[in-house]
N, C-alpha and C positions, 0 to 999 in steps of 0.2 A: 508237645503235640497231642499226647494222649489226653491231657487235661482239657485242652481246647475241643477235642473231639467229643468228650463226655458232656461238656457245656453245651456244645452245638446240638447234641442228641437230646439233652434235656429241654433245650429251647424249642426244638422241633416238636417234641412230644407235647409241651405246654401249648404251642401254637395250634396243633391239631386238636387238642382238648377243647380249647376255647372256640375253635371253629365249629365243631359239632355241638358243643354246649349251647352256643349262641343260636345255632340253627334250630335246636330244640326249643329254645325260648321263643324265637320269632315264629316258629311253626304254630305255636299255640296262640300267641298274641297278635298274629297278623290280622289287621282290621279288614282286609279283603277276603279273609276266609274265616268268618266269625262263627261258623257252625260249631267249632270246638268250644268256643266260649259259651255259646248257647247251651250246649250239653252240660258244661260245668255249672252254669247258673241253675239249670233245672235240677242238677244233682245236689247242689248245696242248699237250695232254698228252704228245705224242710229242716235244716239243722241249725244249731247255734254253737257258741264257743264251748258250752258244757259237753257237747257230743262230738268234739273235734277228733277224738281218736277214731271213732267209727267212720267219720267222714274222710279222714286221712287214709284209712284202709281202702275205702272205695276209690279214692283218687289214685292211690298206688296200684290198685287192681287194674284201673284203666291203663296206666303206664306199662304194666306187665303185658297186657293184651296187645297194646300198641307195639311194644318191642318184639313180642313173639311173631306177629304178622310181618314186621319189617325183616326179621331174621329169616323167616320162611320164604319171603319174596326175594330177598337179596341173594339167597343161596338157591333160588329157583326150585324150592321144594314144593311150593304150592303156587298156582297161578289162578287168579280170580278176575273175572270180567270187570273192568273199570266202570262199565255202565251200571251194573248192579251194586257195586261198592258205593258209587256216588248217590244212588237212590236209597240204599240202606242207612246211610249216615243221617239224613233228616228223619227217617222212620224211627231210628233209635232215640233221637231227640224228642220226637213226639211221644214215643212210648214212655219215656221218663217223665215228661210233663203231664201226661194223662194219668200216670201212676200217682203223681203228686195231687192232682185234682180229685182223684177217687179216694185218696186216703187222708186228705187234709183234715186235721182235727180229730182223727180217729185213733184211739189207743191201740187198735190192732194193727197199725201200720208196721210195727216191728215184726209181727208174725209173717209179713210178706216181704221182709227185707231180702230174702234169698233171691227173689225176682229181680230186685234192684242190683244185687251183686252180679247176676247173670247179664242183665242189660249193660251194666258198666263194662264188664269184661268183653262182651260182644261188641260194644261200640269201640273199645280200644282196638280190637282185632280188625274191624272193617275200616276204621280210620287209618290204621297203620297200612293196610293194603292200598288205601286211597293215596297215601303219600309215597308209596314204594317206588313208583316210576321215577319221580324226581330224585329220591334218595339214592337210587342205584346209579344215577348219572355222576354223582360226586363220591360215591362209595364204591371204589374200584379195586381196592387192595385185598379184599376178602378177610380183613382183620375184624375181630369181634369188638375191639375197644371203641371204635367210632359209634357203634350201635349203643353201647352202654353210656358213652358221653352224651349222645343225642337224647337218650332216655332220661338222663339226669337233668338236662335242660328242659325237657318236657315236664318232668316232675316239679321242678322249681317254678316254672311258669304257672302250673296248675295250683300250686300252693299259694302263689300270689293272688290269683283270681279267687280262690277259696277264701282267703283272708278278706278280700274286698267285699265279697258277698256276705260273709258273716258279720263284718263291720256294719254294712248297710242294714242287715237284719237287726243288729243291736240298736243302732240309732233310731231306726224306724219304730221299733216296738217300745224302746225306752223313753224317747223324747216326744214322739208323735202318737204314742199310745195305739199303734196299729196292732190289731190282734194277729196272733200267729197264723190262724187259719186264713184270715184275709190276706196276709202277706204271701202265703203260699199260693193261694188262688190267683191273686193279681199277677204276681211274677210269672207263674206257670202259664197263665193265659197270654201274657206278653210274649213269652218264649214260643208258644204255639203259633201266635200270629206272625212272628218273624220267621218261623220254620216252614210254614205252608208254602210261601213262594219258592223256597228251595226245593221242596217236595215236587211242586208243579214243574219246576225247571228241569229236574232230574228224572221225571216220570218216564219209565222205560217201555210202557205198553202203548 
C-alpha cells in the first residue's frame, strides 16, 4: 500500500506540473492574446544567433518580473488596477519598438541596453499582474511550486518564439540580403502598427 501511495503521489505531482507548465506555454502562445508575442518580437528583432546569451538574459528577466508580480498578486501583497495594467502592456511594447527604431544601426545601442533591461523587467511585472486574476482562480493551494512550474512554461514558450524570430532574421539577411537596419526598422514598424489598436482599446483617459 505504501508503494502505491508513493506512486500515486508522484503521478499527482507530475500531473500538476504539466498542468501549470502547459498553462505557461499557452499563456504566451495564445493567438487571442498576442500582445506577449508582439513584445517578444520587438525585443528579439535587433539580435541574432551570435548574441543569443544577451537575448536569453533579457527573456529570463521578463520571466522573473512576470513571476514576481504573480507571486505578489497571488499572496495579495500588492493590488494593481486592471485598467492601468491593460493600458501599460501596449505602452511597454511601443516603448521597446520605438527604442529599436531610434537605435537601429547605431553602435551606441549597447550603451543604452540598461533601458531595455528596465523595460523588459517592467513589462514582465505588468503582464504578470494582467494575468493574476485568472491565475488566482486555479491557484488556490498557496503552494509556490505551481508558480515556478508556470514560470518554466512561460520561459520555454518565450525561447521558442525567440528561436523563430532569430531564424527569420538569419534567413532574411542571409538569403534575401535584407540589411540589419532595414530588418529592425520594418519589423518594429509592423509591431507598432499592430500595437496601436490595443493601445486605443485600453486607453484609460
